[in-house]
Each structure stands twice: as C-alpha cells, then as structure tokens.
C-alpha positions in Angstrom: -73.3 21.3 120.5 -77.0 22.5 120.7 -77.8 25.1 118.0 -78.9 28.4 119.7 -82.8 29.4 118.9 -83.4 30.6 115.7 -84.2 34.3 115.4 -87.5 35.1 113.8 -86.9 36.0 110.1 -89.6 38.6 110.0 -88.7 40.4 113.3 -84.8 40.2 112.9 -83.5 43.8 113.3 -80.7 44.8 111.1 -78.2 43.8 114.0 -75.2 45.5 112.3 -76.9 48.8 112.9 -77.7 48.1 116.3 -74.3 47.2 117.4 -75.0 43.5 118.0 -72.3 40.9 116.8 -73.5 40.1 113.5 -71.7 36.7 113.1 -73.4 35.3 116.1 -76.8 36.7 115.1 -76.2 35.1 111.5 -75.6 31.9 113.1 -78.8 32.0 114.8 -80.7 32.9 111.6 -78.8 30.2 109.7 -80.2 27.4 112.3 -83.7 28.9 111.4 -83.1 28.6 107.8 -81.8 25.1 108.2 -84.8 23.9 109.8 -87.1 25.9 107.3 -85.2 24.3 104.6 -85.3 20.6 105.6 -89.3 21.3 105.8 -89.1 22.2 102.0 -87.1 19.1 101.1 -83.6 20.2 101.2 -81.5 17.5 102.7 -79.4 18.3 105.7 -76.3 17.3 103.6 -77.3 19.9 100.8 -78.0 22.6 103.4 -74.7 21.9 105.2 -72.6 21.6 102.3 -73.8 24.9 100.8 -73.7 26.8 103.9 -70.3 25.6 105.0 -68.1 28.5 105.7 -70.6 31.2 104.5 -70.4 34.5 106.3 -72.7 37.6 105.8 -71.7 40.5 103.8 -73.1 43.7 105.0 -72.4 45.2 101.7 -75.4 43.3 100.5 -77.5 45.1 103.1 -76.1 48.4 102.0 -76.8 48.0 98.3 -80.3 46.9 99.3 -81.1 50.0 101.2 -79.1 52.4 99.1 -81.2 55.1 97.1 -79.2 56.1 94.2 -78.6 59.8 94.2 -77.9 59.6 90.4 -80.7 58.6 88.2 -79.6 57.8 84.9 -81.3 59.5 81.9 -82.7 57.0 79.5 -80.4 58.6 76.7 -77.3 57.4 78.8 -78.8 54.2 79.7 -79.4 53.3 75.9 -76.0 54.9 75.0 -74.1 52.6 76.9 -76.5 49.4 76.2 -76.9 49.9 72.5 -73.6 51.1 71.2 -71.6 50.1 68.4 -69.3 47.6 70.3 -72.6 45.8 71.6 -74.0 45.7 68.3 -70.8 44.3 66.8 -70.5 41.7 69.5 -74.1 40.8 69.1 -73.7 40.1 65.3 -70.6 38.1 66.1 -72.9 36.0 68.7 -75.4 35.4 66.0 -73.1 33.9 63.6 -71.1 31.8 66.1 -74.5 30.4 67.6 -76.4 30.5 64.4 -77.3 26.6 64.5 -78.5 26.5 68.1 -80.4 30.1 67.6 -82.3 28.5 64.6 -83.3 25.4 66.6 -84.4 28.0 69.5 -86.5 29.8 67.2 -88.2 26.6 65.8 -88.8 25.4 69.4 -90.0 28.6 71.0 -91.2 30.7 68.2 -89.1 33.9 69.8 -86.9 35.9 67.5 -83.1 35.1 67.9 -82.3 38.8 67.9 -84.4 39.5 70.9 -82.8 36.4 72.5 -79.2 37.6 72.0 -80.1 41.0 72.9 -81.2 39.9 76.3 -78.0 38.2 76.4 -76.0 41.2 75.6 -77.8 43.6 78.1 -77.6 41.0 80.9 -74.2 39.8 80.9 -72.4 41.3 77.8 -72.7 37.9 76.1 -71.3 36.1 79.4 -68.5 38.3 79.7 -69.7 40.0 83.2 -69.9 37.3 86.2 -71.4 37.6 89.4 -69.6 39.0 92.5 -71.4 37.0 95.3 -71.9 33.7 95.7 -75.9 32.8 96.0 -75.7 31.2 99.2 -74.0 34.2 100.8 -75.8 37.0 99.2 -79.3 35.3 99.8 -78.8 34.2 103.4 -77.3 37.8 104.1 -80.4 39.3 102.6 -82.6 36.9 104.5 -81.1 37.3 107.8 -80.5 41.0 107.7 -82.3 42.6 105.1 -84.6 45.5 106.2 -87.3 44.3 103.5 -88.3 41.2 101.4 -86.8 38.7 103.9 -89.2 36.0 102.9 -88.6 36.6 99.1 -84.8 36.0 99.6 -85.5 33.0 101.8 -87.4 31.5 99.1 -84.8 32.5 96.5 -82.2 30.6 99.0 -84.3 27.5 99.1 -84.6 27.5 95.3 -80.8 27.7 95.1 -80.5 24.6 97.2 -83.1 22.8 95.1 -81.1 23.6 92.0 -78.0 22.1 93.7 -79.7 19.1 95.1 -81.2 18.3 91.5 -77.5 18.0 90.3 -78.3 20.9 87.7 -75.2 23.3 88.6 -72.5 22.8 91.4 -72.8 25.1 94.3 -69.4 26.7 93.4 -70.6 27.9 89.9 -73.7 29.7 91.7 -72.3 33.3 91.5 -74.2 36.4 90.7 -75.6 39.5 91.7 -76.6 40.5 95.5 -80.0 39.9 94.7 -79.5 36.2 93.3 -79.8 36.8 89.7 -77.2 34.4 87.9 -75.9 32.9 84.7 -75.6 34.1 81.2 -79.2 35.7 81.1 -79.6 36.6 84.9 -82.3 34.3 86.2 -83.2 34.4 89.8 -83.2 31.0 91.3 -87.1 30.5 91.4 -87.6 31.5 88.0 -84.9 29.1 86.9 -86.8 26.3 88.7 -90.0 27.3 86.7 -88.7 28.2 83.2 -85.0 26.9 82.7 -84.7 24.2 79.9 -82.2 21.5 79.1 -81.5 22.4 75.5 -78.2 20.7 75.1 -79.6 17.4 76.0 -77.2 16.5 78.7 -79.8 16.1 81.5 -78.9 19.3 83.2 -80.4 22.8 83.0 -77.0 24.7 83.2 -77.5 28.5 82.7 -73.7 29.2 83.6 -71.7 26.9 81.3 -74.3 25.9 78.6 -75.1 28.6 76.2 -77.8 26.5 74.5 -79.6 26.1 77.9 -79.2 29.7 78.8 -80.5 31.1 75.4 -83.3 28.5 75.3 -84.3 29.3 78.7 -84.3 33.0 78.0 -86.7 32.1 74.8 -89.0 30.2 76.9 -89.3 32.8 79.4 -90.4 35.5 76.6 -92.8 33.0 75.4 -94.3 32.4 78.7 -94.5 36.3 79.1 -96.8 36.4 76.0 -94.3 36.8 73.0 -96.2 36.7 69.5 -94.4 34.6 67.1 -93.7 36.5 63.8 -94.6 39.9 65.4 -92.6 43.0 65.8 -91.9 44.5 69.1 -92.9 47.7 67.5 -91.1 50.7 66.0 -90.5 54.3 66.3 -93.0 56.7 65.1 -93.5 60.6 64.7 -96.1 62.6 66.4 -98.1 65.2 64.7 -97.4 68.8 66.2 -99.0 69.6 69.4 -100.1 65.9 70.0 -102.0 65.8 73.3 -103.8 62.2 72.8 -103.5 58.9 75.0 -100.1 57.3 75.4 -98.9 54.6 77.7 -97.3 51.1 76.9 -100.6 49.2 78.2 -103.2 51.4 76.4 -103.1 49.2 73.3 -105.4 50.3 70.4 -105.4 49.2 66.8 -103.1 50.9 64.3 -106.1 52.7 62.7 -107.0 54.5 66.0 -103.3 55.8 66.0 -103.2 56.7 62.2 -106.5 58.6 62.8 -104.7 60.6 65.3 -102.1 61.7 62.8 -99.3 59.5 63.8 -97.1 57.9 61.1 -93.8 55.9 61.1 -90.7 57.9 61.7 -90.0 58.0 58.1 -93.5 59.6 57.4 -95.0 56.3 56.0 -98.3 54.9 57.0 -98.5 52.7 60.1 -98.7 48.9 59.1 -97.5 45.7 60.2 -98.2 45.7 63.8 -101.1 44.3 66.1 -102.7 46.6 68.6 -100.0 48.7 70.2 -99.6 51.2 72.9 -97.8 54.6 72.6 -94.5 54.8 74.4 -93.1 58.0 75.2 -89.9 57.5 77.4 -88.8 61.2 77.4 -92.2 62.9 76.9 -93.7 64.4 73.7 -90.5 66.1 73.0 -88.4 62.8 72.5 -88.5 59.8 70.6 -92.1 58.0 70.4 -92.8 54.2 69.8 -95.6 52.2 69.1 -95.2 48.9 71.2 -96.7 45.5 71.0 -97.0 42.6 73.4 -93.4 41.5 72.5 -92.4 44.6 74.0 -94.3 43.7 77.1 -92.8 40.5 77.0 -89.2 42.0 77.2 -90.6 44.4 80.1 -91.5 41.4 82.0 -87.8 40.3 82.2 -86.7 43.3 84.3 -90.0 45.5 84.9 -88.6 48.6 83.3 -89.5 50.5 80.2 -85.9 51.6 79.7 -84.7 48.1 79.8 -87.2 46.8 77.3 -86.5 49.6 75.0 -82.7 48.7 75.1 -83.7 45.0 74.5 -85.9 46.1 71.7 -83.6 48.5 69.9 -80.6 46.5 70.2 -82.4 43.6 68.8 -83.3 45.8 65.8 -79.7 47.0 65.4 -78.8 43.1 65.5 -80.9 42.6 62.4 -79.2 45.4 60.5 -81.7 48.2 61.5 -80.2 51.9 62.2 -81.6 52.5 65.7 -83.6 55.6 67.2 -83.6 58.5 64.9 -85.3 61.3 66.9 -83.1 63.2 68.8 -83.4 62.7 72.8 -84.4 66.0 74.4 -80.8 67.0 75.9 -78.1 69.1 74.6 -75.8 66.8 76.5 -75.4 63.4 74.8 -74.8 60.2 76.4 -71.5 58.2 76.1 -71.0 54.7 74.9 -68.9 52.3 76.7 -65.7 53.1 75.0 -66.2 56.8 75.6 -66.9 56.3 79.1 -63.8 54.2 79.4 -61.8 57.0 77.8 -63.3 59.4 80.1 -62.1 57.6 83.0 -58.5 57.2 81.5 -58.4 61.0 81.2 -59.7 61.5 84.7 -56.8 59.4 86.0 -54.3 61.3 83.9 -55.5 64.3 85.7 -54.8 62.5 89.1 -58.3 61.4 90.0 -58.7 57.7 91.6 -61.5 56.2 89.7 -60.3 52.6 90.2 -60.1 50.4 86.9 -61.2 52.4 83.6 -63.7 49.8 82.5 -66.3 52.2 81.5 -68.6 51.2 84.7 -69.4 54.4 86.3 -69.3 54.0 90.1 -69.0 56.7 93.0 -65.4 57.4 92.3 -66.0 58.4 88.8 -68.9 60.6 89.7 -67.0 62.3 92.4 -64.2 62.9 90.1 -66.6 64.4 87.4 -68.2 66.6 89.9 -64.7 68.2 90.7 -64.0 68.6 87.2 -67.2 70.2 86.6 -66.6 72.5 89.6 -63.3 73.6 88.3 -64.6 74.3 84.8 -67.6 76.3 86.0 -70.1 73.7 84.9 -73.1 72.6 87.2 -71.9 69.8 89.3 -74.0 66.7 88.2 -71.4 63.8 88.4 -73.0 62.6 85.2 -70.6 61.2 82.4 -72.1 63.2 79.6 -70.9 64.3 76.4 -70.1 68.2 77.8 -67.6 67.0 80.3 -66.3 64.2 78.1 -65.5 66.9 75.4 -64.2 69.4 77.8 -61.8 66.8 79.1 -60.7 66.0 75.7 
C-alpha cells in the first residue's frame, strides 16, 4: 500500500482541536518522520521496530500547552526536594555506591554529593520512572505540538540512534512527556553528547546502570563549567537596608561583597570562594547566597535557579551541613513529602478524592484543599502549606 503524503512538520495544525481524525493524520506525519529518519542514518528496520503500534497521546499536547495556574513558591519547592527523607536516602546512596562515586570523582573532578543530589532530585534515586515510551511521547510532540516541533523531531531521531547503536533496548526508553529518561533524566540528544560507559560493558546505559548514569551526570556538570575543589557557594547575611547589586551572573570578588557589608550567615568573614554572584531567590527579605560557577553548572542542568539551589543545598545536607538558616518571607511554611502525604490521607478521610496519597500534589489535591480552605474561611489558594495542614490536623 502506498503511504499517504507526509504532512509538513512545521505547518501541521493541531488536528485534534480542529476535529480531524488524529490517527490518520498521525500516520501521515509518521511517514514524513520515517523519510527524515532514513536521511539521518536511521535504518528502516530500526524506525519500523520503534514505531510499530505507536499511537499519539493527546495528553502530551495538553501538558505542552498547559499554563499552570499554581506557581510553586520556592520554600514549597525546597521543602519537598530537600526534606529529611531525601537526605537520609541520599546518605544511604552515598554509602552504598561509595566505590563507584570515588572513581567518578577521580575521573571527572565533580563532587560526589552534587552528583547524588542531582540523582535524588531528578528521579528520587531511581524510584520514579517515566510514564511514556519515548517514541510515543516524542512523535506525538513532533506531529501535534503547537511549538518546538523541530526540537522533538530531533529528539526522536536521537532516541532511534541510541537504540540503533545497541546502548538501550527500546522498551527500556520510558520517560517524561518531553523525552527525559533514566536515573538522572537526560534528553536523548544530551545522551548522545555526554553519556558515558563507566561500567565498561560497552554500552552507555542510563536506565539500568547506576555507574553509567552517575558518571554521565558528572560529565555533564564538568562540561558545564564545574570547578574541581570549589564550593557552589554558601548562605550569607546582608546588612540592613542593602541596596547593592545582585544576580547569579553578576560575579564579583569576595572583597567586593565584603566591602558592602555582606558576611557569612554566621557573621564570620567571607572566604573560600572564587568570584561569586549574589542570589536573592525570595528578594532581600529572604535567604541570600553567594554562588559560584559550580552553582551555574547545576543551573545548566535544568535552567532554573530554584532547581540549582535545591541541588546545592541538598549536596550540603548530604555532606552533613545544616541547610538554610534564614527564614523564608512567609508565615505559611512548605510541607515535606511525608507531610504532603499525610495531608492527602486526611483529605481522603474527609471524603475527598485526591487519588493515591503519595505526596505528589496534583489538580485533585489542590481542588480539595481549596474546598477545605473555603469551609474554614481561609483564602482559597489550593496550596499545600502549613496553615491548611495544621487545620486538618
């Protein structure tokens, strides 16, 4: 049977919204993807094997287009990612994988605590897997996405190169809707550039090989500018009424910051850092940090200062540090994962459907929180914070 003409990837409308039969249009798009893949060195056998039985999932388009109505305050973000459970699990991983982490440090010059922190934040040390097969997720995004179709087409081709090289079996390639996979959530093109075979079996396997995954993460951080032996930074104290410069990228010598009256959070003099920028993630009334290029390397992993701070603070906690000392500018604290799970359990006992009480806050939990807030005469935020948690208790 002759394949129907391929639909142009850059002009393909969001057919599901226009009422056209998505499956037929997907078949046409896949025909175009096949032609492109073969031109990029993908064999017909590899393409056909990976796309056999794949159908689009329009939930992926919904996620791509959604604009979350709830913006997570940084104190909520950190309370979940840098809680006592995560610290305990991370320290256990440091002990369990001490030998391979020592070799990774020696090979790449990247602090093992930072590598394990990335592992913990990205996949909860391998406990959280991906929902979608990468061929399904990436082909759906390439065919029906309203933006970045060329990017997702490229990631689909990169996924096929991984399989064609024999590194990872296609059934093992499951990840996020955007294509991130493995213990430390590499996208396929990043995998091709930076993944390494550290266990020496001839394959770069970020799914089933912890040594490969952690070494690849260290390689990523090194390539992103990690300075061996340097700290990411530390918490500082601003003088009253501080109105000087700030910003992660506005790096200056410590002498410059000291001259503006900035000290370490314990009041001692600044020392032990190369040039650093002043990070104020919640403004001048919240915690402040001097951050180095190692912080920037963590930032490069996910392009968010809140993410880089979570990695950095968690790495400190894993080596025995006490975490952030300055209070966040809020009277409604963030909840740990254990507290979020308890909050969901209490909501279920009150008759709310929030799904599985796993500490992950989704639309059902937020709706239930809003209803509880309304009944208690509280502002309806849907936020899982300390006030509604204490009220439910």
